[in-house]
C-alpha positions, 0 to 999 in steps of 0.5 A: 451542108447538104448531108446535114441538112438530110440528116435533120430531115431524117431526124425529123421524120424519126420524131414525126413517125416515132421511128427511132434512129440509132444515132450516137452524137455528142451530148453537146450536139443535142444541147445546140440543137435545142439552143442551149448555151454550151459551157466548159464542162460540155467541151470536157465531156468530149475532150478532157485532154484538151481542156486540162492542157488549156488549163495547164497553160492558164495556170502555168506559173503554178508549175514555176514557169515564167515569161522567160522560159515560157516558150521552152515549155510550151510548143505553141508560138501563135493563136492556133489550137486543135480542132475536133478532128485533131487538126491544128487550126487558127483559133481566130482570124489571123491566128497564125500570125498572132504570137502566144506569150506568157502575158496574153496566154489567158486570151489564148485560152478563152479564144481556144474554148470559144472556138471549140464551143462554137466549131460546129455552129454551122453544122448544127444550123443545117441539121436544124434546117433539115428538121424544120422541114418535118417538125417545128423547130422553134419548139425544140427550145422547150426541150432538154437535150436529153429529151431530144435525144430520146424523141430522135433515138429512142431507148438505147436499152432493149428491156424485156419488160417493155417487149412483153408488153407488145408481144402477141401470142398466136395459138400458144399461151404465155404460160407455155414451157417454150414461151418461158424458155424463150423469155428467159433466154432473152433476159439472159441476152446481153443488150447487144444480142437483144438489139440483134433480136429486135433487127430480126423480128422487126427490122429496127434496133431502137425502141421509142421511149414512150411504149405507147409509140410502139405500133409494130409488134412481134409475134409468138406463134405455134407452128406445125412443121418445125423443120421447115421453120426458122421461127424463134419459137421453132428453134426452141421447139427443135432444140427442147433442151434447156442448155441447147435452146439458148445456144441455138436462138443466139446462133439464129439472132447473130446470123439472120439477115438484118 
């Protein structure tokens, strides 16, 4: 569980310092971190096929299946089910020795759903313990899952309007044609390319959800010796053609060290 506690520490640091992490966790994980009870819809969001399978077992009589031919149609013979990693595991203690029958299929489905909804409780508890070393965890229950995700991960989309609010100009005016080319090129980027741009200028790939929390601003400045500069504005100066500049911009951002 140490790695999950460490993850919790990182998440707590991200909240405290307002430096977002590029994490991709299932929505139900954020709900559990906020102590929000999970519903069947949460499981459907991450494993729709499994939920549909359980529902088909529950209402199997609608397909003409009876107690006589139940085991001919259902490839399960005990209280085992699929875990999140795809393995077949007992869904209750001793489940391997409890036969699944036509008459107890409702209990089986209920137990299977209960198992999957609480499968990672220990891991989530370890993450919360790690977070508690940095932030007051009881206050997380006051947040929605989406709010907590934004506090930890920031915004997944890099918006040019936000970048324009935090940029600094040095020895160049924002109305300068090269600056206009720069912003037009950035707006034509895909979000993935704007993420690479953010890594290039700041070393981060996410922006805080609140613009006021962006403490590190990037700078657009004029350079005298363009041939020796690989600044973004330098690239636009060197390749002044409107068609060439965006191309060189993309090459620079995609091939610069992270």
